[in-house]
N, C-alpha and C positions, 0 to 999 in steps of 0.2 A: 627639566628639560622646557627649554625656553622656545618661544615660538618667532618667526620672523614676521614683522609688520608686512602685508600685502599678501602672504600666503594664503592657500587655502587648505583648511580641513574639513574634508567633508561638505557638507553643505555651509559651512561656516569660514567668511570671510575674515582675517585678521586685521583689525583695524588700527588697534594701538594697546600700548600697555597699559594697567591701570594700577598694579602694584603687585607687591611679592612679600610673602610670609613664611613661617613655620608651615603651614599647610600648604605651600604651592603658589604658582606667579597666576596672575587674573588679567585677563585681555580683555579687551571690548573686541566681539565680532558681529559680522553681519549674518543675519540667518537668512541664508537666497531661497527657500521653502516658502518662509511666512514672511518675508520683508520685515523683519524687525530687527534689531540690536541685542544680542543677549551678552553675558559675561561667560566666558570659561576659564575656570578654575584649573590650571595644568598641574597634577600632582606631582610632587615631587619624585624622583626617579628612582628613590630606594623603596618606594609605596610600590610604582608600576613594575619593580622589577621582582616585588616579594610575591607569587603567584596564592598563599596562604592569607596572604593581608589582605590581597585583591579579593578573593571571592568574599572574605569576609565584610570588604567592605562594597561590595556590589550588593551584599545582601540588605547591608541594613541602606544602601542606596536607594533600592527599593522601595522599601519603605517611606524614606526621607520624602521619595519622589510624590507618594501618596500624597503627603501633607498640603492641606490647601486652604489659605485663612490671607485674606488682606495684609496683614501685619507679619506674614514671614514669607521672606525671599523663595518663588518656587525653585524646585530642581527641575530641569526638562529633561536629561539625559544625561548616558555617558559615550563620550565618544574618544574611539581606539585613532593612535597614529604611532605608524610603526612600534617601536615598543612603551609607547608612553598613552598616557588616559588623561580625558580631561572632563571633567563634569560640565554640562551646560547649565546656566542659570540666567535666573530673571537678572537681568541687568538694571540697577535701583539708581536713580540719580540721588544727589544730593549730598550733603558731610555727615560724616560718622559722627555719632553722640561724642566722640574722644575730641573730634574737633572742635565741636561744640564748647565741650567743657575747659578746653585748652583757652578759652577766651575769657572765662571767669564763670562763676556759679550763675546756676541757671533760675532766673524768678520764679518763685511757685506754682503761678499760674500758666508757665510756661512749660514747666517741669511736670507736674499732675499728669497733664491728656499728655506727655512722653509716656510717663509709669503705665498708665493708666492702658495703652495701648500695647507698652512692654508686656503687660500682665493677661493681656486677650491673647497674644501671641502662646506665652506661656501656657495658658490653661488650654486653648486648643491642641497644643502638642501632647503637655501630661496625657488628657484626655484621651488621646489616640498612643499612648505607648512610648512617645518619647521625649526624654529627658536632653535637652540640650548639651549642658556638663562644661560647656566653655563658652558663658556670654559676661559679656564685658563691653565696655565702651564703643571700644575699635568694630564689633559685630553690630553693630544696631546703628541703622542710617534712617535721617529724619529728610524727608523730600520737602521742597520749596512748599507746599500746600499743609505743610505738618503730619502726613501721614508717616509711621513710623514703620521700617521693614528691620526685623531680626535676621540676620544671615549666619549661614553654617549652622543651620539646627541639624543636632548629633554628629556635625562630621567628627569630633572629637575621638565619640566609641568607635564612629567608622572608618578612622582610618589608626589611632593609636600609634603607640610608639614616636611619636615625633620629636625630631632631633630641637635642643633649646637655644632659643635665641642669646644674642649677646647681654641685651636689656631686659633682665628680669622683670622689670615692670612692665612688659610691652612684648614679653616673650609668646612665644604660640605654646599651644598645649604642650603641658610638660608628660613625661613618662620615664618613670624611675625603676618600672618591673615590665618591661615588653612582653607584651603578647599573655599577658598574668591577667586570670581576675581580680578584679581589685588594683588594678594600677593606677597610678594617679594621673589624672586628666583634668586639665584644666588651667588658665594661668592663673600664676603664683597668688598675684593681688588681689584677684577674684574666688580663688579658691574656698569651698566649704572646709570646716573644721575636718571633715570626713573624709575629703578628698586630700587632704594636706596628710592624712596619717596613714595612705594608701587603701582605705575601705572602699567597698561598694557602695555605690549612691544610687540616691534614687530622687524624686522631684523637689523632694527638700532642697538638695544642694544648688538649683534652681531658684528656689524662694529665699535662700542665702545671699547668693548672688544679686538677685533683685536688691534685697536690700543695700547692699555694699554700692551699686550702681544708683542708687537712689539716692544715697547720703552722698555720695560725689558729684551727682549732679545739681544737690542744694547747697553743697559747700564751697566744691569747685576744686577738689581735693581729695585725692585716694586716702580709705581708711585705715589701711594697713600699709605699711612704707618699711624698707629696709635697702639696703646698699648690695646685697644678693638675695639670690632665691631662697637660701636657707632662713636669713634673717626674715623675710618675708612670711614665709612659713611660719615660722616659730612666733610672730607675731599675731598670724590670724588664731595660731593655738591656743597664745596665752593672755593677749590683750583684750578688753572689755571695747566694743563699741563707744569712740568719744560722741555722745549725741549730747553734750551741753556744746558743742561746738556748732551745731546745726543754727542758724539764723533765727533770731529772738521771734520770729512772726511766723515760725513753722507751727501748725495747729499740733493741738493734743491729738487728736485723732493720726496723724502722719509720724509723730514720736512713737505714740506706743506701738502703730504698724512695723514701723523699723527696729525697734526694741523686741517684737515676736518674729521679725525676720532674721536678725539677726542672735537668737539663743544660740547657742553654742552646743545644747543638749538636746540631741533631736527630736526627743517626743514632748519638749517645750515649745519649740520652732514652730510657726505658723505651718498649719498641714496641708493647706490647698490654697494654691494663689488666685484663686476664685475669691477668697476671703480677702484678700488683698484689693482686688478689683473694684469689691463692694464697698471696702472702705474709703477709696478713692474717688469712688461715684458719689458715694454721699459728702464727703468734703466738696467736691465741685458742682454739688446741686445746693448745697446748704443743708443740709439734712444731716451732718456732723458738726460740731463745737469746730470753730475757727480761731477759737483766741488762743495767743500762745501761751505758755505755761510761766507760771511767775516763778521767779526765785525767792525761798522762803527760808525761814529759819530752820532746822531739823525738828525742832518740836511740833511747829505749825504745819511741816511739809508732810506729816505721814496724814493729816486730818484732811489735810487738801486734795491728799493724791487719792485715798480713800472717796470721797466726795468727787472727784472727777471719772473716777474709774466707776463708779455708779453713772453717774451722768453721761459717761461714754457709752455706756454698754445698755442704756437704756435709747441714745440716740442711733446704735448700730440696730438693735433689735427694731427700731422703728426703721430704720433707712433699710434694713436686709427683707420686711416686710413689704415694703414700700419696693422697691426693685424688683425682689420675685413677682410681686403682682406685675409691676409694670413690665418687666421683660419675659412674663410667662409667654406673650407674643411678641416680643420683639427680640429674644435671642435666639440665632440657632443652634443647637448641640449638635456636635459630632461625635460620630463613632465609627469603627470599624471593624470589620469581619474579615477574617482570615479561611483561605481553604478549609475543608474538614483534612484530617491525618492522614497523610497518605496521600492525597489527591492536590490535585492544580486546578482551577478555574480554567475554562476552555479558553483557547486561545485564539487569536487572530481570526479566522473565518467565521467562527460562529459566535465571538465574544460582542457582537455587535448587538445579538438581542439574547444574551446568555441571562440576564436578572430581569425579575417581577416582582414587583413589591404588591401584597395583597390590598384590595380595596379600602378594608380595614384599617390597615396600617400595622398589623400584627405579624405577619407572617412574611417570611422572603423564600422565593421560588429561584433556584439557579442551577446552571449545570455545570458539574466540574467532572473530570477525569481523574479514575482509580485504575490502574493495572490494564491501561491501554483501551479500556472503557467508558462512554460517555455517557451519566444517566444524571436524571433530574433530582434535588435535594430540596428538603423543606429546612428552613432554619427558625423555629416561632423567634421572634426578636428579644423574647423575654428568657431565651432561653441560653447555655453558653455553647450549645451543643446544636448540629445537624444531622437531619438522618435521610439516606437515601431511599427513593420510593424501588420498590422491587417492579420488574417489568417495565421501564422506562430506557432502557438501553437506546443510543441513538439520538437520544432525544435532542429536540433545539425548538428556540424561539416561544418559550414557556409564557403564555398569559394566563391569566385568571376568574373565573366566575363573577360576577356580581354582588355575591354572597361572601366570597372567599373561602367555600368548600370546596371547588375542583380547580385544578388547574388544568389545562388544553397545551398539548406539546406535538409538535412533527416529529415522526420517526417511519423508517420503512415505506416512505410515499403514501403514508396515511398520517389524517388528524384526530390525535387520541384525547380523552379526558380520564382524569383520574382523580379521585376523592383524596382528598388530603387525610382520613381519617382511617384508611387504609380499605383495603379489596384492589382488585386489579382492575388494570388500563382499559377504558373502553373505545373502541372504533367510534368515530362518528363519521368519517366519508373519505374516500380515496380522493389525494391530491395529489397526485404525478406528476411530476416536474424537477428541475436543479436547482429550483429558487424555493425558500420557505420564506418571505420577507415578513413577518411577525403578524398576531390577531389582537383581536377585540371581541369583550363577549358583553351584550348589553342585560338589563333587566326583562326584556322579553322573550330570553332566550335564544335571540340570532347571535351567531359567530359570522364574524366578517374577516378574512384573512388575504395576504398577499402573497397571490402566484406567479411570478414572472411578470407574464403582461398583462394581469388584469386582477383587480379584486373580485372575489366571490364571498356569496354568501352563502350561510347552513344553518339550519337550526341545530338543536344540541343531537338530533337524529336527523338525517334525510342524505341528499345529494345537493352539490354545490351549484349555483347559479350565478353567472357574472352579474356585477352591481355595475363596474365603470365600463365606458367604451373605449377600447386601448386603439392604438393604431393601426394593429394588425401584422405589422411588421417585426417585431421583435427586437427593435431597437430602443424601447423603452420599457421601464420595469416599474411595476407598482406596490406600494408595500409598506408597513408600520402604519397600519391603521390605527385608528384610536376614536371609541364614540364620544358624542359629548352628552350632557346631563339628558339631553330627550332622549337619548335611545335613538333619536332615526337620523340627525345629520352625524357626519362623522369627518375626521382628519384621515390625510395620508397625503405619501409623498411619492411623485413622480419622477426617475431616473431616466434622464434624457440627454444626447449629445446635443440637442437644440437647448441653449441657454434660456431662451425666451419661453419653453414648454417646463425646464426642470424646476422645482419646488415643491412647496407644500399648500396643498387643496384642502377644497371642503366641499364633502360631498355629501347626498341625502339616499336614503333607501328608497324614498319614494320617487326619483327623478335621476335620470343619468347628467344632469347638468352637474357642473361643477364650477367652482369657484378657486384661484388661485390667491394664495395670502403673501406667500412669504417666496423669495428666489432660490433661498439656501438646498445645499442636499441632504438634510438630516432628518432622521427620525425625529417626530413631535408627540408632544403629551400634554394634553387637557388638565391642568389643575387648579381643583378650585379656590378660591372663589371667583377666579377668569383670568389666569395667563393661559398663554402657550410655553412651553419648554421645548427650546431646540437647540442643536449645537452650531456653533459656527467658530471655523479654525479652531476648533479643541477646546474652544471656551462655551460651556451652556450656560445658555442666555432665556431670560424671562420677558414677555410682555405683554401687556393688558390686551385682553381679550374678549369681546362682549359675543357669547355663545347664542345670543338670542337672535341677534342681526349678523351673526358671522362677519366680524370687525374687530381687528385691530387697532390700537390707539397706542400715542405715546411713543416713547424710543424703548428699543431693547437693553437690558441691563444686565451685565453678568451675574451668575450667581458661583460658578465654580468653574476649575481652570484645567487643564491637562485631563478634560474627561476623552473616553476611549471612543476616537470617530476613525469612520472608515474613509474619510477624504474623498476621493472623486467618487470610490464604491458607495458613499452613503451610509444613513443609519446613525447609531451613536448609542454605547452603553448605560442607558439610563432609564429609570421609572418613577412613578410619583404614586404615592396613595390619596385616597379622597380626605385622611384625616391630616393632611402636611406634612408627610413622612417623603423624603426625596432620597433615593440610593442611586449611586453611580460608580463607575469602575475609570480607571484611572489607566494610563498607558499610552502605548502607541501602536498603529495598525503597520509597522515594520516587520520586516522579514530579512534573513540572510541568507544568499547562496553560498554554499556549501557543497564540495565532494566529500564524500563518507566512503569508509570500506564498507564490504560486505556485514562486517560487525556494527555499525552503524559507527565507528569512528571517523572520526572530521580530520583531514586532510588537509583541507586546504579552503580559504575563505573567499568567495570572488566578488568582491566591490564592497563599497561601503555597505550597512544596512538602509533599507528603502522600502517602497511601496513597489513591489518587484511582483510578476507575474509572468505565466508561459514561457519557462525559459527554454529554448531548441537548442540543442546541442550540435555542433558540425560533424558531419561525415567522419572527420580524423581527429574530433574532439581534442583542437586546439581553439576555438572560438564559441562563444556563447550569446545568439541573441536573445535579447529580452525585452519585455515590456517595462516601461518606464513612465509613469503619470508624470504630465506636464503642470506647469505653474496656474495655468488657467483652470476653471472646470470644462471638462468635455473634451479635455486634450490627454492623449496618450501616445508615446512615441516608443520607436525600436531604436535600442541601442545594442552595440558590438562592442563584446568585452574578446580582448587577446587573452587567454591565460597564461600564456610563456610570458607575456610581455607586462601582464597586470595594467594594459590600458584600457579605456573605452572610448568610443568616439557615439556621436549621434548617428543613425540610420536614415529615419523620416524626417522629415522637415513641415510637413502639411499640417497645418492649426487645426487639428482632428484628432480621432483615436485609430492608431493606424499598432495593428496587434499581432499576436498568435501566429508567429513566424514558424515557416518550414523549408528546411532547407533540401536543395536538389541533392541527387545520389552523389554527383561528381562535389559538391560543396559550392560549384559557382555562382548557384542564385540562390534567392529567396521569392517565396510567393507568402504574401499576408494579407490580411483583411483589413479594411478603411471603410470609412462611413462620410468620406472626406466628399463636398459636393452635395452634401445633404442625401446621399443615396449608398446601398452597401455593393461593396465590389471587391472580387478578391486580384490583388495586383504582384506582378512579377519585376524584380530589380535584380542586377548583379551584385554581389556577396561583397564586391569590392567598393560599391557605392557610387558607381561611374554610370553616367547614362542617366535615361529619363524612366520614370517609375511605368510600366505597362499595365493595363487594364484589362484582365482576361474574359473577367464577367461582371455583370450587373443583375442588381435584384432590388425587388422590395423587401424582401426576407433578409435577415442575418446569414450570412454564408460564414463559418469558421473552417481552414483548413485545418487538417489536423495530420497528414502525411504525405509523402512520395512515393512510388513504387518504383521499385530500385532500377526498373530498365529506362525509367524515366518518361513512361506515357502517360500516368495518370495523377491527377491530385484525388485525395480522398478526404472529402469535407462534410459538414454536420450544418443542414439548415433547420430551420424554425417555419415550420406551419402552421397558420391558426388553426387547421384542424385535424392535424396529424402529430403537431408538437415537432419533434426534434427527430430528423431523419438522416441517413446515411446516403451521399451521392455523388458520383465520379463526374471528373472533369476530366475528359480525355485530350490532351494536348496535341492532339493532330485531327486534321478534317477540319470539321465545322466547329469543332470546339464546345458540343453542346452538352450540358449536365445530363446522365444518366442517373435515374434513382438505382441506388443498391439495395439500400432497405428501408421500407417505406411502409410502416404499419400504425397502428392506434397508437402503439407503445413509444417510449422513447427510445431512440439508438443514439449512440454519443461515442465519441473516443475513438474512431475507428482507426486502428494502425495495420499495415501490410506486415507480413511476415516478409524475411530476408528473403525467400526464395518469390515473393509473388502469387503463391500458390493460396494463403489464407489471410482471413481479418479476423482480427479480434478486436473487439468492441465491448461494450457497456450498455445492459438493456433493463429495463423495470419492467418486464412482461410478467412475471411473477408477484408483483409487487413491491418488488426490493429487489435495488441494484443490484445485478451480479456482471460478472465478465463472462463472455462468451468468444468462441472460435466457429466462423462461420467459413466455407469454401469460397473460393473468388469466384468459383463459376457458380452459376445460378443453380444448376443441378446438385451442387454437392451438399453435404450433412452437416450438422449443426452440435456444440460441445460446449457444455457448462462447463467452466475451469473454477470460479469460486464456488465456496460451500457454503459461506455465512455472511453473504454481502461481498461486494467489490466494486473497485471504477479502477480509471486509470490504466488499461492494459499497456504495455511495454515488450517488445519483444528482444531477448537476447542478440546480439548481432548476428553469432555465430547459429541462430534460430533452434538452439538447443533447451532454452527456457525462455518461459512467459512468466512476466513479475506484473502485480497490481496492489495497489491501495485495499488494504480489509477494512472494513466497516469499523473497525476498533483502531484505525489506524497504524497498525504494523505493515511494514514492505513485504511483501510475499513473494514468495518466490516455486515455477513449476517447471519440472523436467518435462518436457515436452519431445515426441517426435513428429516433425511436421516434413516429411517428403511427400511421396506420392498419396500416403495415408497419414491422417492424424491420429495421434494418441496422445493425453495428457497424463501426468502424473498426481501425487496427493501433493497440495501448496505446504508451505513448509514458512514458516516468519523469519525473517531476518534480522530487524531491527524495528522500532517503534517509532512514528516520526511525529510530528505536531498537529497531524492531521484527524485524531482520532475523532469519530462520531462526526467530521464535517467535510470529507472528503465529497470531490466534485464542485460544483458551483460555478463549470465554466473556465477552471483555470487549469492549466498544465502543472502539477506541484513538482517532479521529478524526471531526469533524463537517465539515460544508462550508457556509459561508456563503450567506445568500440571495443576494450577488451573483456566488455562485459562484467569486470570484477569492482567495479563503482560507481556512483550513484551523485548526478549532479540534483541537489533538493534543496528547497526553500526550510530553511530551521528556522529557529527564534532567533535573534540577536542575543548574545551575552546577558545584555540587562534586563533581558525579556523573561528567562528561561525559568524564573520564580512566580508564581502571580502575583500581584500588587493585591495587598485589601480589597474589598469592597468597602467603599465611603457609605457610613448613612448620616441624615442629616434630619433633625427634628427642627420643626419653626425654620424651613428655608426659606421662607419669605420674609424675615426678617433681616436675610443678607441686602435686599433691596433698601432697607430702609437706614442701612448705614451711612 
């Protein structure tokens, strides 16, 4: 399915056609969100129309998208349009290796650096369990600066069943046994013998093809030929590689490397591509013999060959020892960790602080969801399995003690710690509030953690006290602290709508003074011997940092791409040990709005995937108002979606945060919150978009509207106060319009919702130490009823008032039958279906709405490509990336 130049595919504008082949058409496109050009590979329609094949492809694509290596072209995502699918890939400039070979043989001093980078790409992929299966010169690009990029990693396996092009020498991936295990995959001229026989393949198939490509670079011609695919495959199976046709100056070590790569017997073939890299590095460094082989009579050839082998083995042994010592600190080593069987890694909201490596680099702590419950898991990095820690349900934001023996985490409005050797979790202190933004622990037993509008310190037992001086307005969030080596100074992030205030700061336990270091909105980690790690536009960066002087130097350099990052809400899913071990999660922070029935079946998607929050459904169920993050930091706008027409239009235009829309009962007006002009306020605007925005109230504190009474007289909103936390307020739309406190206590009261009759208000509160859903009479003299039984948030009434819905702590959407007339009576909660918000509800965002008939739900879901967890990437000697 082709695309027209100039058309828009999601955030991508199609600029030009790049090429076409059996695996699809490729276009150059402009990514409007990140202001960069990308490659869109539009998959053949026969693939996109096959649900089973696409399901297999998407599973493979998630793994391929996690590959992160400078010599592998990255996969950014998967975009849907109509019935078609397109891979979003890194756009690589430069000619293909096939184009270069077409000009003639490549000189040895040019060919070997290319081969070395090819080997490095294959080595990384093989170590991550990915085999290319379709390596060929057309899938290898060489940029102007000599950088090699291997394209289409693993797509042969991911797609399968591709049609055969007319020219067998340049055919796309062949398939002679559709969808069957052992199907022939790979271009005919570059197939390994086992591929040609239709047998299962492993990394040794790529090693064979590596040898074929290296031979072609040095000679300028293909090693196996034929007029048809059948003849080419017969040549692969029967003929020996004509190594005698190599240039006479080809070094002995390279000839023997090719002989090992092109061994038809799998057991005799080179077993790991890393050995090929070592040989090439040895030749390039002069550690291996470079003299050409001499043609001799057969009587003398055997003796000379034996001497050459002994000399080569000695040289390779010397080179191996040399390079092993040299690369111990110079070469990064990558591996991947998948979720435990039957579970998935924490998604979206809780993912930004869901992984933590121990200071000694031996253990990994992460949160994962099993049976709808989020728990803390421990994975020894020397073990193939992970184990859950009992008593850690609802755990978020794990961080380690400095001796690597305890893990601290947040759950149920408290900060806990648990020994990884066993035993129950111990409560450290209460931490009421909707935001838990990470923690850090020094060797003196002091814990520092982020809690909404401030950083707090606490000993491993005791009461938390503020460390920083916040602006007391609730407009700024403080989080992601990390101690520096002295245990007194620390780094942290301030999230602020003011770009001059937002950024990474340095602070001290001994002073309220802080120093701004960087303007990024990222979590930060200090990495010995002297780096700061942070995320910039989903790329993990490292910059030299003097911890004693609190001073950065030099330029930041990239370490890894496609790191899971919260965009406008900050964060970053990465962690680093004191021993040089780096871990991070890949992926996107996008969600997909969808309409689901009461069984959780998806009925309709609403708009493309994106960073969406706070969807508000109109009273007639035909329109949706939603928050969308802007291009610039600190910008968020309201957009109006028409469900019947499938159109979207921007509703607010002020360069500030505009969010949390509430519809009037008749659907004619919208009330929303904005921080335009540097102050918080509630604004009213016609839903048609006509007229000016009317400011209703202004305050120094954050005011989020939550509901509009059915009689149109009151707005129910939540406001933050430095002393009482979050409270529920009423704004009369008559008289002097002076706000009236409805529920103001020492606890947090949030997410208020009027009943359809206006007699009752449902809300959430942490008054018991755990967030639960309650109903209270609108009149001050009325009673109060607890609705949820084991944690709950975000109550919503069915429009006829006969049910109350809420999100349970395990992420299930719950339904409670109620009688809410002159008196109130609540029934037993029943789970309808699981959502993606297990263990991580709240956070200030509305996650779902109820349709007017009470039988469907507009809800944030995970996009199709994110429904299975990408693996956690583990990098040993990460700083070696900076030296490449």
